[in-house]
PDB file of all heavy atoms in Angstrom:
ATOM      1  N   MET A   1     117.201 124.291 122.603  1.00  0.00           N
ATOM      2  CA  MET A   1     115.982 123.863 121.954  1.00  0.00           C
ATOM      3  C   MET A   1     114.872 123.825 123.017  1.00  0.00           C
ATOM      4  O   MET A   1     115.021 123.200 124.046  1.00  0.00           O
ATOM      5  CB  MET A   1     116.198 122.473 121.346  1.00  0.00           C
ATOM      6  CG  MET A   1     115.169 122.135 120.325  1.00  0.00           C
ATOM      7  SD  MET A   1     115.338 120.482 119.589  1.00  0.00           S
ATOM      8  CE  MET A   1     116.802 120.646 118.624  1.00  0.00           C
ATOM      9  N   ASN A   2     113.768 124.465 122.707  1.00  0.00           N
ATOM     10  CA  ASN A   2     112.678 124.491 123.679  1.00  0.00           C
ATOM     11  C   ASN A   2     111.713 123.321 123.475  1.00  0.00           C
ATOM     12  O   ASN A   2     111.796 122.587 122.496  1.00  0.00           O
ATOM     13  CB  ASN A   2     111.944 125.837 123.646  1.00  0.00           C
ATOM     14  CG  ASN A   2     111.431 126.177 122.261  1.00  0.00           C
ATOM     15  OD1 ASN A   2     111.382 125.324 121.396  1.00  0.00           O
ATOM     16  ND2 ASN A   2     111.045 127.425 122.070  1.00  0.00           N
ATOM     17  N   ILE A   3     110.805 123.131 124.393  1.00  0.00           N
ATOM     18  CA  ILE A   3     109.914 121.971 124.413  1.00  0.00           C
ATOM     19  C   ILE A   3     108.997 121.900 123.182  1.00  0.00           C
ATOM     20  O   ILE A   3     108.894 120.840 122.569  1.00  0.00           O
ATOM     21  CB  ILE A   3     109.095 121.943 125.722  1.00  0.00           C
ATOM     22  CG1 ILE A   3     110.032 121.770 126.921  1.00  0.00           C
ATOM     23  CG2 ILE A   3     108.050 120.849 125.704  1.00  0.00           C
ATOM     24  CD1 ILE A   3     110.776 120.462 126.937  1.00  0.00           C
ATOM     25  N   PRO A   4     108.331 122.985 122.765  1.00  0.00           N
ATOM     26  CA  PRO A   4     107.469 122.882 121.574  1.00  0.00           C
ATOM     27  C   PRO A   4     108.245 122.487 120.307  1.00  0.00           C
ATOM     28  O   PRO A   4     107.754 121.706 119.494  1.00  0.00           O
ATOM     29  CB  PRO A   4     106.869 124.281 121.428  1.00  0.00           C
ATOM     30  CG  PRO A   4     106.904 124.844 122.808  1.00  0.00           C
ATOM     31  CD  PRO A   4     108.148 124.289 123.427  1.00  0.00           C
ATOM     32  N   THR A   5     109.451 123.005 120.164  1.00  0.00           N
ATOM     33  CA  THR A   5     110.267 122.645 119.006  1.00  0.00           C
ATOM     34  C   THR A   5     110.623 121.163 119.048  1.00  0.00           C
ATOM     35  O   THR A   5     110.581 120.468 118.029  1.00  0.00           O
ATOM     36  CB  THR A   5     111.553 123.491 118.973  1.00  0.00           C
ATOM     37  OG1 THR A   5     111.196 124.867 118.964  1.00  0.00           O
ATOM     38  CG2 THR A   5     112.381 123.168 117.760  1.00  0.00           C
ATOM     39  N   LEU A   6     110.944 120.666 120.209  1.00  0.00           N
ATOM     40  CA  LEU A   6     111.277 119.260 120.376  1.00  0.00           C
ATOM     41  C   LEU A   6     110.072 118.371 120.076  1.00  0.00           C
ATOM     42  O   LEU A   6     110.208 117.331 119.422  1.00  0.00           O
ATOM     43  CB  LEU A   6     111.783 119.016 121.801  1.00  0.00           C
ATOM     44  CG  LEU A   6     112.330 117.633 122.090  1.00  0.00           C
ATOM     45  CD1 LEU A   6     113.525 117.330 121.218  1.00  0.00           C
ATOM     46  CD2 LEU A   6     112.705 117.531 123.555  1.00  0.00           C
ATOM     47  N   ILE A   7     108.902 118.773 120.500  1.00  0.00           N
ATOM     48  CA  ILE A   7     107.685 117.996 120.236  1.00  0.00           C
ATOM     49  C   ILE A   7     107.387 117.955 118.743  1.00  0.00           C
ATOM     50  O   ILE A   7     107.081 116.892 118.192  1.00  0.00           O
ATOM     51  CB  ILE A   7     106.497 118.570 121.037  1.00  0.00           C
ATOM     52  CG1 ILE A   7     106.711 118.318 122.525  1.00  0.00           C
ATOM     53  CG2 ILE A   7     105.169 117.964 120.566  1.00  0.00           C
ATOM     54  CD1 ILE A   7     105.710 119.003 123.420  1.00  0.00           C
ATOM     55  N   VAL A   8     107.493 119.079 118.071  1.00  0.00           N
ATOM     56  CA  VAL A   8     107.258 119.131 116.630  1.00  0.00           C
ATOM     57  C   VAL A   8     108.275 118.256 115.898  1.00  0.00           C
ATOM     58  O   VAL A   8     107.929 117.518 114.975  1.00  0.00           O
ATOM     59  CB  VAL A   8     107.293 120.588 116.110  1.00  0.00           C
ATOM     60  CG1 VAL A   8     107.313 120.632 114.595  1.00  0.00           C
ATOM     61  CG2 VAL A   8     106.115 121.368 116.653  1.00  0.00           C
ATOM     62  N   LEU A   9     109.524 118.309 116.310  1.00  0.00           N
ATOM     63  CA  LEU A   9     110.567 117.491 115.694  1.00  0.00           C
ATOM     64  C   LEU A   9     110.277 116.003 115.874  1.00  0.00           C
ATOM     65  O   LEU A   9     110.403 115.223 114.928  1.00  0.00           O
ATOM     66  CB  LEU A   9     111.926 117.849 116.300  1.00  0.00           C
ATOM     67  CG  LEU A   9     113.118 117.076 115.769  1.00  0.00           C
ATOM     68  CD1 LEU A   9     113.346 117.389 114.306  1.00  0.00           C
ATOM     69  CD2 LEU A   9     114.356 117.415 116.572  1.00  0.00           C
ATOM     70  N   LEU A  10     109.855 115.598 117.065  1.00  0.00           N
ATOM     71  CA  LEU A  10     109.529 114.198 117.309  1.00  0.00           C
ATOM     72  C   LEU A  10     108.332 113.729 116.479  1.00  0.00           C
ATOM     73  O   LEU A  10     108.332 112.629 115.938  1.00  0.00           O
ATOM     74  CB  LEU A  10     109.267 113.972 118.794  1.00  0.00           C
ATOM     75  CG  LEU A  10     110.493 114.029 119.692  1.00  0.00           C
ATOM     76  CD1 LEU A  10     110.079 113.942 121.167  1.00  0.00           C
ATOM     77  CD2 LEU A  10     111.478 112.943 119.353  1.00  0.00           C
ATOM     78  N   VAL A  11     107.323 114.580 116.354  1.00  0.00           N
ATOM     79  CA  VAL A  11     106.151 114.230 115.542  1.00  0.00           C
ATOM     80  C   VAL A  11     106.555 114.074 114.081  1.00  0.00           C
ATOM     81  O   VAL A  11     106.148 113.116 113.408  1.00  0.00           O
ATOM     82  CB  VAL A  11     105.032 115.284 115.709  1.00  0.00           C
ATOM     83  CG1 VAL A  11     103.942 115.097 114.678  1.00  0.00           C
ATOM     84  CG2 VAL A  11     104.457 115.229 117.114  1.00  0.00           C
ATOM     85  N   LEU A  12     107.369 114.988 113.578  1.00  0.00           N
ATOM     86  CA  LEU A  12     107.821 114.885 112.189  1.00  0.00           C
ATOM     87  C   LEU A  12     108.651 113.633 111.965  1.00  0.00           C
ATOM     88  O   LEU A  12     108.507 112.960 110.943  1.00  0.00           O
ATOM     89  CB  LEU A  12     108.622 116.126 111.793  1.00  0.00           C
ATOM     90  CG  LEU A  12     107.814 117.398 111.579  1.00  0.00           C
ATOM     91  CD1 LEU A  12     108.742 118.575 111.325  1.00  0.00           C
ATOM     92  CD2 LEU A  12     106.860 117.228 110.414  1.00  0.00           C
ATOM     93  N   LEU A  13     109.515 113.295 112.899  1.00  0.00           N
ATOM     94  CA  LEU A  13     110.312 112.079 112.773  1.00  0.00           C
ATOM     95  C   LEU A  13     109.428 110.828 112.779  1.00  0.00           C
ATOM     96  O   LEU A  13     109.680 109.884 112.023  1.00  0.00           O
ATOM     97  CB  LEU A  13     111.347 111.995 113.892  1.00  0.00           C
ATOM     98  CG  LEU A  13     112.542 112.936 113.763  1.00  0.00           C
ATOM     99  CD1 LEU A  13     113.406 112.856 115.018  1.00  0.00           C
ATOM    100  CD2 LEU A  13     113.352 112.610 112.529  1.00  0.00           C
ATOM    101  N   LEU A  14     108.397 110.823 113.602  1.00  0.00           N
ATOM    102  CA  LEU A  14     107.465 109.695 113.617  1.00  0.00           C
ATOM    103  C   LEU A  14     106.715 109.559 112.295  1.00  0.00           C
ATOM    104  O   LEU A  14     106.542 108.449 111.781  1.00  0.00           O
ATOM    105  CB  LEU A  14     106.474 109.846 114.767  1.00  0.00           C
ATOM    106  CG  LEU A  14     107.023 109.542 116.153  1.00  0.00           C
ATOM    107  CD1 LEU A  14     105.991 109.910 117.211  1.00  0.00           C
ATOM    108  CD2 LEU A  14     107.404 108.089 116.269  1.00  0.00           C
ATOM    109  N   VAL A  15     106.287 110.668 111.725  1.00  0.00           N
ATOM    110  CA  VAL A  15     105.567 110.638 110.454  1.00  0.00           C
ATOM    111  C   VAL A  15     106.486 110.139 109.332  1.00  0.00           C
ATOM    112  O   VAL A  15     106.106 109.268 108.541  1.00  0.00           O
ATOM    113  CB  VAL A  15     104.979 112.028 110.119  1.00  0.00           C
ATOM    114  CG1 VAL A  15     104.472 112.088 108.690  1.00  0.00           C
ATOM    115  CG2 VAL A  15     103.872 112.378 111.090  1.00  0.00           C
ATOM    116  N   VAL A  16     107.694 110.666 109.262  1.00  0.00           N
ATOM    117  CA  VAL A  16     108.644 110.235 108.227  1.00  0.00           C
ATOM    118  C   VAL A  16     108.986 108.759 108.411  1.00  0.00           C
ATOM    119  O   VAL A  16     109.043 108.002 107.439  1.00  0.00           O
ATOM    120  CB  VAL A  16     109.912 111.117 108.246  1.00  0.00           C
ATOM    121  CG1 VAL A  16     111.009 110.536 107.378  1.00  0.00           C
ATOM    122  CG2 VAL A  16     109.574 112.524 107.803  1.00  0.00           C
ATOM    123  N   GLY A  17     109.182 108.326 109.640  1.00  0.00           N
ATOM    124  CA  GLY A  17     109.468 106.923 109.903  1.00  0.00           C
ATOM    125  C   GLY A  17     108.321 106.015 109.486  1.00  0.00           C
ATOM    126  O   GLY A  17     108.550 104.943 108.923  1.00  0.00           O
ATOM    127  N   ALA A  18     107.093 106.439 109.734  1.00  0.00           N
ATOM    128  CA  ALA A  18     105.926 105.645 109.337  1.00  0.00           C
ATOM    129  C   ALA A  18     105.812 105.546 107.821  1.00  0.00           C
ATOM    130  O   ALA A  18     105.477 104.482 107.282  1.00  0.00           O
ATOM    131  CB  ALA A  18     104.655 106.255 109.929  1.00  0.00           C
ATOM    132  N   VAL A  19     106.102 106.626 107.118  1.00  0.00           N
ATOM    133  CA  VAL A  19     106.046 106.617 105.652  1.00  0.00           C
ATOM    134  C   VAL A  19     107.112 105.679 105.089  1.00  0.00           C
ATOM    135  O   VAL A  19     106.837 104.869 104.197  1.00  0.00           O
ATOM    136  CB  VAL A  19     106.205 108.050 105.091  1.00  0.00           C
ATOM    137  CG1 VAL A  19     106.439 108.027 103.593  1.00  0.00           C
ATOM    138  CG2 VAL A  19     104.985 108.881 105.428  1.00  0.00           C
ATOM    139  N   VAL A  20     108.328 105.769 105.605  1.00  0.00           N
ATOM    140  CA  VAL A  20     109.409 104.903 105.134  1.00  0.00           C
ATOM    141  C   VAL A  20     109.079 103.446 105.431  1.00  0.00           C
ATOM    142  O   VAL A  20     109.257 102.572 104.577  1.00  0.00           O
ATOM    143  CB  VAL A  20     110.758 105.321 105.765  1.00  0.00           C
ATOM    144  CG1 VAL A  20     111.827 104.285 105.511  1.00  0.00           C
ATOM    145  CG2 VAL A  20     111.193 106.678 105.237  1.00  0.00           C
ATOM    146  N   PHE A  21     108.587 103.155 106.625  1.00  0.00           N
ATOM    147  CA  PHE A  21     108.208 101.796 106.990  1.00  0.00           C
ATOM    148  C   PHE A  21     107.134 101.263 106.045  1.00  0.00           C
ATOM    149  O   PHE A  21     107.202 100.119 105.585  1.00  0.00           O
ATOM    150  CB  PHE A  21     107.713 101.762 108.438  1.00  0.00           C
ATOM    151  CG  PHE A  21     107.245 100.412 108.879  1.00  0.00           C
ATOM    152  CD1 PHE A  21     108.161  99.425 109.198  1.00  0.00           C
ATOM    153  CD2 PHE A  21     105.894 100.129 108.978  1.00  0.00           C
ATOM    154  CE1 PHE A  21     107.732  98.171 109.607  1.00  0.00           C
ATOM    155  CE2 PHE A  21     105.464  98.887 109.383  1.00  0.00           C
ATOM    156  CZ  PHE A  21     106.379  97.900 109.699  1.00  0.00           C
ATOM    157  N   SER A  22     106.144 102.087 105.732  1.00  0.00           N
ATOM    158  CA  SER A  22     105.074 101.676 104.842  1.00  0.00           C
ATOM    159  C   SER A  22     105.592 101.368 103.443  1.00  0.00           C
ATOM    160  O   SER A  22     105.200 100.383 102.823  1.00  0.00           O
ATOM    161  CB  SER A  22     104.009 102.769 104.779  1.00  0.00           C
ATOM    162  OG  SER A  22     103.038 102.472 103.812  1.00  0.00           O
ATOM    163  N   LEU A  23     106.486 102.214 102.931  1.00  0.00           N
ATOM    164  CA  LEU A  23     107.042 101.992 101.596  1.00  0.00           C
ATOM    165  C   LEU A  23     107.885 100.720 101.550  1.00  0.00           C
ATOM    166  O   LEU A  23     107.808  99.953 100.589  1.00  0.00           O
ATOM    167  CB  LEU A  23     107.873 103.196 101.157  1.00  0.00           C
ATOM    168  CG  LEU A  23     107.097 104.457 100.824  1.00  0.00           C
ATOM    169  CD1 LEU A  23     108.048 105.618 100.556  1.00  0.00           C
ATOM    170  CD2 LEU A  23     106.189 104.236  99.634  1.00  0.00           C
ATOM    171  N   VAL A  24     108.677 100.482 102.577  1.00  0.00           N
ATOM    172  CA  VAL A  24     109.505  99.273 102.618  1.00  0.00           C
ATOM    173  C   VAL A  24     108.626  98.030 102.701  1.00  0.00           C
ATOM    174  O   VAL A  24     108.860  97.043 102.001  1.00  0.00           O
ATOM    175  CB  VAL A  24     110.503  99.340 103.799  1.00  0.00           C
ATOM    176  CG1 VAL A  24     111.169  98.000 104.039  1.00  0.00           C
ATOM    177  CG2 VAL A  24     111.547 100.406 103.551  1.00  0.00           C
ATOM    178  N   LYS A  25     107.601  98.079 103.536  1.00  0.00           N
ATOM    179  CA  LYS A  25     106.690  96.942 103.680  1.00  0.00           C
ATOM    180  C   LYS A  25     105.963  96.654 102.373  1.00  0.00           C
ATOM    181  O   LYS A  25     105.827  95.501 101.976  1.00  0.00           O
ATOM    182  CB  LYS A  25     105.693  97.236 104.803  1.00  0.00           C
ATOM    183  CG  LYS A  25     104.796  96.076 105.119  1.00  0.00           C
ATOM    184  CD  LYS A  25     103.891  96.392 106.292  1.00  0.00           C
ATOM    185  CE  LYS A  25     102.942  95.246 106.550  1.00  0.00           C
ATOM    186  NZ  LYS A  25     102.001  95.561 107.615  1.00  0.00           N
ATOM    187  N   LYS A  26     105.503  97.705 101.688  1.00  0.00           N
ATOM    188  CA  LYS A  26     104.801  97.531 100.423  1.00  0.00           C
ATOM    189  C   LYS A  26     105.745  96.949  99.367  1.00  0.00           C
ATOM    190  O   LYS A  26     105.360  96.084  98.590  1.00  0.00           O
ATOM    191  CB  LYS A  26     104.239  98.864  99.940  1.00  0.00           C
ATOM    192  CG  LYS A  26     103.351  98.727  98.706  1.00  0.00           C
ATOM    193  CD  LYS A  26     102.932 100.058  98.134  1.00  0.00           C
ATOM    194  CE  LYS A  26     102.014 100.815  99.024  1.00  0.00           C
ATOM    195  NZ  LYS A  26     101.492 102.033  98.384  1.00  0.00           N
ATOM    196  N   LYS A  27     106.991  97.405  99.340  1.00  0.00           N
ATOM    197  CA  LYS A  27     107.967  96.920  98.365  1.00  0.00           C
ATOM    198  C   LYS A  27     108.293  95.443  98.609  1.00  0.00           C
ATOM    199  O   LYS A  27     108.414  94.667  97.668  1.00  0.00           O
ATOM    200  CB  LYS A  27     109.238  97.766  98.448  1.00  0.00           C
ATOM    201  CG  LYS A  27     110.221  97.503  97.359  1.00  0.00           C
ATOM    202  CD  LYS A  27     109.697  98.001  96.037  1.00  0.00           C
ATOM    203  CE  LYS A  27     110.781  97.908  94.989  1.00  0.00           C
ATOM    204  NZ  LYS A  27     110.313  98.345  93.697  1.00  0.00           N
ATOM    205  N   LYS A  28     108.410  95.033  99.878  1.00  0.00           N
ATOM    206  CA  LYS A  28     108.690  93.631 100.199  1.00  0.00           C
ATOM    207  C   LYS A  28     107.524  92.727  99.825  1.00  0.00           C
ATOM    208  O   LYS A  28     107.723  91.551  99.518  1.00  0.00           O
ATOM    209  CB  LYS A  28     109.003  93.471 101.683  1.00  0.00           C
ATOM    210  CG  LYS A  28     110.390  93.924 102.044  1.00  0.00           C
ATOM    211  CD  LYS A  28     110.680  93.630 103.504  1.00  0.00           C
ATOM    212  CE  LYS A  28     112.100  94.044 103.851  1.00  0.00           C
ATOM    213  NZ  LYS A  28     112.414  93.736 105.259  1.00  0.00           N
ATOM    214  N   ASN A  29     106.310  93.255  99.852  1.00  0.00           N
ATOM    215  CA  ASN A  29     105.131  92.466  99.504  1.00  0.00           C
ATOM    216  C   ASN A  29     104.856  92.465  98.005  1.00  0.00           C
ATOM    217  O   ASN A  29     103.828  91.982  97.563  1.00  0.00           O
ATOM    218  CB  ASN A  29     103.901  92.978 100.249  1.00  0.00           C
ATOM    219  CG  ASN A  29     103.947  92.636 101.716  1.00  0.00           C
ATOM    220  OD1 ASN A  29     104.611  91.690 102.114  1.00  0.00           O
ATOM    221  ND2 ASN A  29     103.257  93.418 102.524  1.00  0.00           N
ATOM    222  N   GLY A  30     105.757  93.035  97.213  1.00  0.00           N
ATOM    223  CA  GLY A  30     105.612  93.013  95.763  1.00  0.00           C
ATOM    224  C   GLY A  30     104.881  94.200  95.193  1.00  0.00           C
ATOM    225  O   GLY A  30     104.566  94.217  94.009  1.00  0.00           O
ATOM    226  N   GLY A  31     104.601  95.187  95.975  1.00  0.00           N
ATOM    227  CA  GLY A  31     103.909  96.366  95.482  1.00  0.00           C
ATOM    228  C   GLY A  31     104.880  97.408  94.976  1.00  0.00           C
ATOM    229  O   GLY A  31     106.083  97.324  95.188  1.00  0.00           O
ATOM    230  N   GLY A  32     104.345  98.387  94.299  1.00  0.00           N
ATOM    231  CA  GLY A  32     105.160  99.491  93.829  1.00  0.00           C
ATOM    232  C   GLY A  32     105.107 100.645  94.798  1.00  0.00           C
ATOM    233  O   GLY A  32     104.507 100.577  95.859  1.00  0.00           O
ATOM    234  N   SER A  33     105.741 101.728  94.437  1.00  0.00           N
ATOM    235  CA  SER A  33     105.737 102.885  95.331  1.00  0.00           C
ATOM    236  C   SER A  33     104.496 103.745  95.157  1.00  0.00           C
ATOM    237  O   SER A  33     104.199 104.574  95.993  1.00  0.00           O
ATOM    238  CB  SER A  33     106.990 103.729  95.098  1.00  0.00           C
ATOM    239  OG  SER A  33     107.025 104.171  93.764  1.00  0.00           O
ATOM    240  N   CYS A  34     103.777 103.542  94.070  1.00  0.00           N
ATOM    241  CA  CYS A  34     102.521 104.281  93.889  1.00  0.00           C
ATOM    242  C   CYS A  34     101.356 103.354  94.193  1.00  0.00           C
ATOM    243  O   CYS A  34     101.521 102.144  94.290  1.00  0.00           O
ATOM    244  CB  CYS A  34     102.414 104.838  92.478  1.00  0.00           C
ATOM    245  SG  CYS A  34     102.298 103.570  91.209  1.00  0.00           S
ATOM    246  N   SER A  35     100.181 103.899  94.285  1.00  0.00           N
ATOM    247  CA  SER A  35      99.016 103.072  94.605  1.00  0.00           C
ATOM    248  C   SER A  35      97.979 103.078  93.493  1.00  0.00           C
ATOM    249  O   SER A  35      96.822 102.807  93.721  1.00  0.00           O
ATOM    250  CB  SER A  35      98.377 103.573  95.894  1.00  0.00           C
ATOM    251  OG  SER A  35      97.960 104.908  95.727  1.00  0.00           O
ATOM    252  N   CYS A  36      98.414 103.371  92.270  1.00  0.00           N
ATOM    253  CA  CYS A  36      97.449 103.494  91.184  1.00  0.00           C
ATOM    254  C   CYS A  36      97.231 102.188  90.431  1.00  0.00           C
ATOM    255  O   CYS A  36      96.358 102.106  89.594  1.00  0.00           O
ATOM    256  CB  CYS A  36      97.888 104.594  90.221  1.00  0.00           C
ATOM    257  SG  CYS A  36      99.470 104.270  89.436  1.00  0.00           S
ATOM    258  N   GLY A  37      98.009 101.163  90.690  1.00  0.00           N
ATOM    259  CA  GLY A  37      97.855  99.895  89.983  1.00  0.00           C
ATOM    260  C   GLY A  37      98.747  99.833  88.761  1.00  0.00           C
ATOM    261  O   GLY A  37      99.137 100.851  88.200  1.00  0.00           O
ATOM    262  N   CYS A  38      99.073  98.636  88.339  1.00  0.00           N
ATOM    263  CA  CYS A  38     100.034  98.468  87.253  1.00  0.00           C
ATOM    264  C   CYS A  38      99.392  98.373  85.875  1.00  0.00           C
ATOM    265  O   CYS A  38     100.080  98.499  84.864  1.00  0.00           O
ATOM    266  CB  CYS A  38     100.873  97.215  87.502  1.00  0.00           C
ATOM    267  SG  CYS A  38     101.960  97.363  88.929  1.00  0.00           S
ATOM    268  N   SER A  39      98.104  98.122  85.801  1.00  0.00           N
ATOM    269  CA  SER A  39      97.487  97.881  84.494  1.00  0.00           C
ATOM    270  C   SER A  39      97.527  99.101  83.583  1.00  0.00           C
ATOM    271  O   SER A  39      97.652  98.965  82.367  1.00  0.00           O
ATOM    272  CB  SER A  39      96.041  97.419  84.676  1.00  0.00           C
ATOM    273  OG  SER A  39      95.289  98.427  85.320  1.00  0.00           O
ATOM    274  N   SER A  40      97.461 100.292  84.128  1.00  0.00           N
ATOM    275  CA  SER A  40      97.463 101.491  83.290  1.00  0.00           C
ATOM    276  C   SER A  40      98.793 102.233  83.324  1.00  0.00           C
ATOM    277  O   SER A  40      98.915 103.312  82.779  1.00  0.00           O
ATOM    278  CB  SER A  40      96.348 102.437  83.740  1.00  0.00           C
ATOM    279  OG  SER A  40      96.591 102.839  85.073  1.00  0.00           O
ATOM    280  N   CYS A  41      99.807 101.623  83.930  1.00  0.00           N
ATOM    281  CA  CYS A  41     101.105 102.275  84.064  1.00  0.00           C
ATOM    282  C   CYS A  41     101.942 102.061  82.808  1.00  0.00           C
ATOM    283  O   CYS A  41     101.996 100.956  82.256  1.00  0.00           O
ATOM    284  CB  CYS A  41     101.841 101.716  85.281  1.00  0.00           C
ATOM    285  SG  CYS A  41     103.457 102.459  85.555  1.00  0.00           S
ATOM    286  N   SER A  42     102.621 103.084  82.360  1.00  0.00           N
ATOM    287  CA  SER A  42     103.461 102.970  81.172  1.00  0.00           C
ATOM    288  C   SER A  42     104.750 102.207  81.451  1.00  0.00           C
ATOM    289  O   SER A  42     105.406 101.748  80.533  1.00  0.00           O
ATOM    290  CB  SER A  42     103.786 104.354  80.611  1.00  0.00           C
ATOM    291  OG  SER A  42     104.527 105.088  81.573  1.00  0.00           O
ATOM    292  N   MET A  43     105.116 102.036  82.723  1.00  0.00           N
ATOM    293  CA  MET A  43     106.329 101.326  83.094  1.00  0.00           C
ATOM    294  C   MET A  43     106.032  99.934  83.656  1.00  0.00           C
ATOM    295  O   MET A  43     106.876  99.341  84.310  1.00  0.00           O
ATOM    296  CB  MET A  43     107.103 102.134  84.143  1.00  0.00           C
ATOM    297  CG  MET A  43     107.568 103.487  83.666  1.00  0.00           C
ATOM    298  SD  MET A  43     108.788 103.373  82.370  1.00  0.00           S
ATOM    299  CE  MET A  43     110.176 102.735  83.287  1.00  0.00           C
ATOM    300  N   LYS A  44     104.852  99.379  83.376  1.00  0.00           N
ATOM    301  CA  LYS A  44     104.459  98.119  83.989  1.00  0.00           C
ATOM    302  C   LYS A  44     105.356  96.953  83.605  1.00  0.00           C
ATOM    303  O   LYS A  44     105.503  96.016  84.364  1.00  0.00           O
ATOM    304  CB  LYS A  44     103.004  97.791  83.675  1.00  0.00           C
ATOM    305  CG  LYS A  44     102.730  97.512  82.210  1.00  0.00           C
ATOM    306  CD  LYS A  44     101.271  97.272  81.996  1.00  0.00           C
ATOM    307  CE  LYS A  44     100.956  97.160  80.504  1.00  0.00           C
ATOM    308  NZ  LYS A  44      99.552  97.082  80.261  1.00  0.00           N
ATOM    309  N   GLY A  45     106.001  97.013  82.469  1.00  0.00           N
ATOM    310  CA  GLY A  45     106.875  95.923  82.056  1.00  0.00           C
ATOM    311  C   GLY A  45     108.221  95.923  82.743  1.00  0.00           C
ATOM    312  O   GLY A  45     108.884  94.900  82.839  1.00  0.00           O
ATOM    313  N   SER A  46     108.648  97.078  83.265  1.00  0.00           N
ATOM    314  CA  SER A  46     109.974  97.146  83.872  1.00  0.00           C
ATOM    315  C   SER A  46     109.914  97.319  85.391  1.00  0.00           C
ATOM    316  O   SER A  46     110.941  97.289  86.041  1.00  0.00           O
ATOM    317  CB  SER A  46     110.746  98.323  83.278  1.00  0.00           C
ATOM    318  OG  SER A  46     110.094  99.539  83.555  1.00  0.00           O
ATOM    319  N   CYS A  47     108.748  97.432  85.952  1.00  0.00           N
ATOM    320  CA  CYS A  47     108.604  97.684  87.376  1.00  0.00           C
ATOM    321  C   CYS A  47     108.713  96.403  88.185  1.00  0.00           C
ATOM    322  O   CYS A  47     109.431  96.338  89.152  1.00  0.00           O
ATOM    323  CB  CYS A  47     107.275  98.362  87.647  1.00  0.00           C
ATOM    324  SG  CYS A  47     107.069  98.935  89.334  1.00  0.00           S
ATOM    325  N   HIS A  48     107.999  95.355  87.798  1.00  0.00           N
ATOM    326  CA  HIS A  48     107.970  94.083  88.526  1.00  0.00           C
ATOM    327  C   HIS A  48     108.378  92.966  87.592  1.00  0.00           C
ATOM    328  O   HIS A  48     108.178  93.022  86.403  1.00  0.00           O
ATOM    329  CB  HIS A  48     106.575  93.799  89.072  1.00  0.00           C
ATOM    330  CG  HIS A  48     106.059  94.865  89.962  1.00  0.00           C
ATOM    331  ND1 HIS A  48     106.532  95.065  91.226  1.00  0.00           N
ATOM    332  CD2 HIS A  48     105.109  95.814  89.771  1.00  0.00           C
ATOM    333  CE1 HIS A  48     105.900  96.079  91.781  1.00  0.00           C
ATOM    334  NE2 HIS A  48     105.030  96.551  90.909  1.00  0.00           N
ATOM    335  N   LYS A  49     108.907  91.923  88.171  1.00  0.00           N
ATOM    336  CA  LYS A  49     109.285  90.765  87.352  1.00  0.00           C
ATOM    337  C   LYS A  49     108.157  89.771  87.295  1.00  0.00           C
ATOM    338  O   LYS A  49     107.322  89.672  88.096  1.00  0.00           O
ATOM    339  CB  LYS A  49     110.526  90.115  87.934  1.00  0.00           C
ATOM    340  CG  LYS A  49     111.680  91.067  87.878  1.00  0.00           C
ATOM    341  CD  LYS A  49     112.965  90.351  88.187  1.00  0.00           C
ATOM    342  CE  LYS A  49     114.051  91.390  88.248  1.00  0.00           C
ATOM    343  NZ  LYS A  49     115.084  91.453  87.516  1.00  0.00           N
TER     344      LYS A  49
END
């Protein structure tokens, strides 16, 4: 594996890790996985308690 490939792989891993961290943090704070709000969602009754 050469250096540019390794750098690209590390950047992709950082981006994926940041996305997963953000989703987990949002879920723990009571948010959903989307950012559109619950008032117009068809699944608003089954998404949150």
